[in-house]
C-alpha positions in Angstrom: 0.6 3.0 -25.9 -1.0 0.1 -24.0 -2.7 0.8 -20.6 -4.9 -1.1 -18.2 -8.0 1.0 -17.6 -10.9 0.8 -15.0 -14.3 1.0 -16.5 -16.4 -0.5 -13.7 -16.6 -3.4 -11.3 -14.8 -6.4 -12.9 -14.3 -4.4 -16.0 -10.6 -3.6 -16.5 -9.6 -3.3 -20.2 -6.1 -3.3 -21.7 -6.4 -0.8 -24.6 -4.4 1.7 -26.6 -4.3 5.3 -25.3 -2.4 8.3 -26.3 1.1 8.5 -24.9 1.2 11.5 -22.4 3.7 14.4 -22.7 4.9 16.3 -19.7 3.7 19.9 -19.1 5.3 22.5 -17.0 6.6 21.1 -13.7 5.9 17.5 -14.8 8.1 14.5 -15.4 7.6 11.7 -17.9 8.6 8.3 -16.7 9.1 5.1 -18.7 7.4 2.6 -16.4 9.3 -0.5 -15.3 7.2 -2.4 -12.8 3.9 -1.8 -11.1 2.4 -3.7 -8.2 -1.2 -4.8 -7.9 -2.5 -3.4 -4.6 -5.3 -4.4 -2.3 -6.9 -1.0 -3.1 -6.8 -1.9 -6.8 -8.5 -5.2 -5.9 -11.2 -3.3 -3.9 -11.9 -1.2 -7.0 -12.1 -4.3 -9.2 -14.5 -6.1 -6.9 -16.5 -3.4 -5.2 -15.6 0.0 -6.7 -15.8 2.8 -7.2 -14.1 3.7 -3.9 -11.4 6.2 -5.0 -12.2 6.2 -8.7 -14.1 9.3 -9.7 -17.2 8.4 -11.7 -19.5 10.9 -13.4 -17.5 14.0 -12.5 -13.9 14.9 -12.5 -11.7 14.5 -9.4 -10.9 18.0 -8.2 -7.1 17.5 -8.4 -6.6 15.0 -11.2 -9.3 16.6 -13.3 -10.0 13.1 -14.5 -12.8 10.5 -14.2 -13.5 6.9 -15.2 -12.3 5.3 -17.3 -8.9 5.8 -15.7 -5.5 4.2 -16.1 -4.8 2.2 -13.0 -1.6 1.5 -11.1 -0.1 3.5 -8.2 2.7 1.2 -6.9 5.3 1.9 -9.6 8.8 2.9 -10.6 10.6 3.6 -13.8 13.2 5.7 -15.6 12.9 9.4 -16.2 12.5 10.0 -20.0 11.6 13.6 -20.3 11.4 16.8 -18.1 8.7 19.5 -18.4 9.7 23.1 -18.1 11.0 24.3 -14.8 11.9 20.8 -13.4 15.2 20.8 -11.6 17.1 18.1 -9.6 16.2 15.3 -12.1 17.6 14.1 -15.4 16.6 11.7 -18.1 17.9 8.2 -17.1 17.3 8.7 -13.4 15.7 5.6 -11.8 12.7 6.7 -9.7 9.9 5.6 -7.5 6.6 7.4 -7.7 4.8 8.8 -4.6 1.3 8.9 -6.1 -0.5 11.3 -3.8 -2.7 14.1 -5.2 -2.9 16.8 -2.5 -4.3 20.4 -2.8 -1.5 22.1 -0.7 -3.9 24.7 0.6 -6.3 22.9 3.1 -5.5 22.9 6.8 -4.0 19.4 6.8 -1.8 20.3 3.8 -0.7 23.5 5.4 0.5 21.5 8.4 2.5 19.3 6.0 0.1 16.4 6.5 -0.6 16.1 2.8 -1.9 12.5 3.1 -4.9 13.9 5.1 -5.7 16.4 2.4 -9.5 17.2 2.1 -9.3 16.4 -1.6 -6.9 13.4 -1.3 -6.5 11.3 -4.3 -4.0 8.8 -5.8 -2.5 8.6 -9.3 -3.9 5.4 -10.8 -7.0 5.4 -8.5 -8.3 8.9 -8.7 -7.2 9.5 -12.3 -3.9 10.8 -13.8 -1.5 8.7 -15.8 -1.3 5.5 -13.7 1.5 2.9 -13.7 -0.3 0.1 -15.6 1.0 1.6 -18.9 4.2 2.0 -20.9 4.6 5.7 -19.8 3.4 7.9 -17.0 3.5 11.7 -16.5 3.4 13.1 -12.9 4.2 16.3 -11.1 7.9 16.5 -10.2 7.2 16.4 -6.5 5.9 12.8 -6.8 9.2 11.6 -8.1 11.9 10.2 -5.8 15.4 9.1 -7.1 16.2 5.6 -6.1 19.6 4.6 -4.6 21.8 2.7 -7.1 21.8 -0.3 -4.8 18.1 -1.0 -5.3 16.7 -3.1 -8.2 13.8 -1.8 -10.3 11.6 -4.5 -8.7 12.4 -2.9 -5.3 11.2 0.4 -6.7 7.7 -1.0 -7.1 7.6 -1.9 -3.4 8.5 1.5 -2.1 4.8 2.6 -2.1 3.3 -0.3 -0.1 6.3 -0.3 2.2 5.7 3.4 2.9 2.2 2.5 3.9 3.5 0.0 6.5 6.3 2.2 7.8 4.0 5.2 8.2 1.5 3.0 10.1 4.1 1.8 12.5 5.6 5.3 13.0 2.1 6.6 13.7 1.4 3.9 16.3 2.5 4.1 19.9 4.9 1.1 19.5 8.2 1.5 21.4 11.3 -0.6 21.2 10.6 -3.8 23.3 6.8 -3.6 23.0 4.6 -6.4 21.8 2.5 -6.2 18.7 -0.1 -8.2 16.8 -0.8 -8.0 13.0 -4.2 -9.2 11.8 -3.8 -10.1 8.1 -0.6 -11.1 6.3 -1.3 -9.8 2.8 1.4 -7.6 1.3 0.8 -4.6 3.7 0.5 -6.9 6.7 3.8 -8.6 5.9 5.4 -5.2 5.4 4.0 -4.1 8.8 5.8 -7.1 10.3 9.1 -5.9 8.8 8.4 -2.3 9.9 7.7 -3.5 13.4 11.1 -5.3 13.4 12.7 -2.0 12.3 10.9 -0.3 15.3 12.2 -2.9 17.7 9.1 -4.8 18.7 10.0 -7.7 21.0 7.1 -10.0 19.9 5.1 -9.9 16.7 2.0 -12.2 16.6 0.4 -12.6 13.1 -3.1 -13.8 12.5 -3.7 -15.1 8.9 -5.8 -18.0 7.5 -3.5 -18.7 4.5 -0.8 -21.2 5.3 1.6 -19.7 2.6 1.2 -16.2 4.1 1.7 -17.5 7.6 4.9 -19.2 6.5 6.0 -15.9 4.9 5.3 -14.0 8.1 7.5 -16.4 10.0 10.3 -15.9 7.4 10.0 -12.2 7.8 10.5 -12.3 11.6 7.1 -12.9 13.2 7.1 -14.5 16.7 4.1 -16.6 15.9 1.6 -17.1 13.0 -1.9 -18.1 14.1 -4.6 -19.7 11.9 -7.8 -18.1 13.0 -9.8 -20.9 11.4 -8.4 -23.6 13.6 -7.8 -21.7 16.9 -9.0 -18.7 18.9 -6.5 -16.0 17.8 -7.3 -13.6 20.6 -6.9 -16.3 23.2 -3.6 -17.4 21.7 -2.3 -13.8 21.6 -3.4 -13.0 25.2 -2.0 -16.4 26.3 1.4 -15.5 24.9 1.5 -11.8 25.9 -1.2 -10.9 28.4 -2.3 -8.5 25.6 -0.2 -6.7 23.1 0.6 -3.0 23.2 -0.5 -2.4 19.6 -2.6 -4.4 17.2 -2.7 -3.6 13.5 -5.9 -4.3 11.6 -4.9 -5.1 8.0 -7.8 -7.3 6.8 -10.8 -5.0 6.2 -12.9 -7.9 7.5 -15.6 -6.5 9.8 -15.5 -9.3 12.5 -11.7 -8.8 12.8 -11.9 -5.3 14.2 -13.2 -6.3 17.6 -10.7 -9.1 17.8 -7.9 -6.6 17.3 -9.2 -4.5 20.2 -9.6 -7.6 22.4 -6.0 -8.7 21.7 -4.5 -5.5 23.2 -3.7 -4.9 26.9 -5.1 -2.1 29.0 -4.3 1.3 27.4 -3.5 -0.7 24.2 -3.9 0.7 20.8 -5.6 -0.6 17.7 -4.3 0.8 14.4 -6.7 0.5 11.5 -4.7 0.2 8.3 -7.3 -1.3 5.9 -9.4 0.5 3.4 -13.0 -0.8 4.0 -15.8 -1.7 1.6 -18.4 -1.5 4.4 -19.1 -0.9 8.1 -17.6 -2.7 11.1 -18.8 -2.7 14.7 -17.4 -3.2 18.1 -18.7 -2.8 21.6 -17.6 0.6 23.0 -17.1 -0.9 26.5 -14.2 -2.9 25.2 -12.4 0.4 24.6 -13.9 2.3 27.6 -13.2 -0.2 30.4 -9.5 -0.6 29.4 -8.9 3.0 28.2 -7.9 1.6 24.8 -7.3 3.7 21.7 -8.4 3.3 18.1 -6.4 5.1 15.5 -6.7 5.2 11.7 -3.9 5.7 9.2 -4.0 6.5 5.5 -1.1 6.2 3.0 2.1 7.9 4.1 3.9 11.3 4.3 7.6 12.1 4.1 8.8 8.5 4.4 10.0 7.5 0.9 13.6 8.4 1.6 13.6 6.4 4.8 11.9 3.4 3.1 14.5 3.3 0.4 17.3 3.6 3.0 15.9 0.6 4.9 15.6 -1.3 1.6 19.4 -0.8 1.1 19.8 -2.5 4.5 17.8 -5.5 3.4 14.3 -4.7 4.7 11.1 -4.9 2.5 12.9 -7.3 0.1 11.2 -7.9 -3.3 12.9 -11.3 -3.4 10.9 -12.4 -0.4 7.6 -10.6 -1.2 7.0 -10.9 -5.0 5.3 -14.2 -5.8 4.5 -13.6 -9.4 5.5 -11.4 -12.4 3.1 -10.9 -15.3 2.8 -8.8 -18.5 0.1 -6.2 -18.9 -2.0 -8.4 -21.3 -2.5 -10.9 -18.5 -3.4 -8.3 -15.8 -7.0 -9.5 -15.4 -6.7 -13.2 -15.7 -3.3 -13.7 -14.1 -3.4 -10.6 -11.8 -6.8 -9.6 -10.4 -8.5 -12.9 -10.9 -5.5 -14.8 -9.4 -5.6 -12.6 -6.3 -9.3 -13.2 -5.9 -9.0 -17.0 -6.4 -5.7 -17.7 -4.5 -4.9 -16.1 -1.1 -1.5 -17.6 -1.3 -0.1 -14.8 -3.5 1.7 -12.0 -1.7 2.7 -9.4 -4.3 2.1 -9.6 -8.1 4.2 -7.3 -10.2 3.1 -6.2 -13.7 6.0 -5.5 -16.2 5.4 -2.4 -18.3 4.7 -3.0 -22.0 7.7 -2.1 -24.2 10.0 -2.1 -21.2 13.0 -3.5 -23.0 
């Protein structure tokens, strides 16, 4: 079968690999759609970050080259021994977290904080940029009939956003700022609407993405190139209760902190390629908090329920659909060249 595999920085190859078969406790899925994620882009431009190179990942037992793709959905085609509650033909979204189930975080049910955390399609395994994927049954979530297959590919990034907002201190009626209106930032805007934020101020240099933020319910969308974003946010709010950092750009972190009120919180959602710095006094003198967040836990059912209510809509977020043969030129390179794209979906080979 065809699969897109990571070999190194700017070296992703579409090639033929053996079609996987499910072992005990595993499920084989005929892939439908897979999203290209910011994390995938980081691996393409500056990896390896999550990709295991030179030695196997302890949970996937895999190393580069690996089949990429972790935001995906499909149809169950085969069940391994001992799998219950699923049947061939079920439409499913994949929750691609590798967790050990025995470290202190896993024992508390916080499997996204596993000491050996990995992701299918980043840390190895049978990723979604392929015709078929095999995953442990616990990663497979049945989709409601009301959701399209394209929606299924958005469950994973929407889960990142919903988990971030749930982890934050935001309360109904509070004010928020979102720095960065890429796919996750825009999904955070929607998750903040779900949570009842009274004002959502978005900071984003791309005009297309600013427009999209307004469509999705932002109060304002500020261009940081043409105006002082912190001054604009403080002028409108006196300082927000929570600021979400979704850019991974070092100079943005102190701006997020400065945009919050006293006792405000900055939630760091990005995966970073390098270090960022801020002056500790900006936190000390206002008793502000900094909180990190990674991935999600136990939110897939809630995400899909919100999708049936119209949130996290693929129609509003998907800006391009491509086939796997175009994944480098029309996918990764397009995302590098044009910041106007929101979500690019890759259709699985032999889908029809």
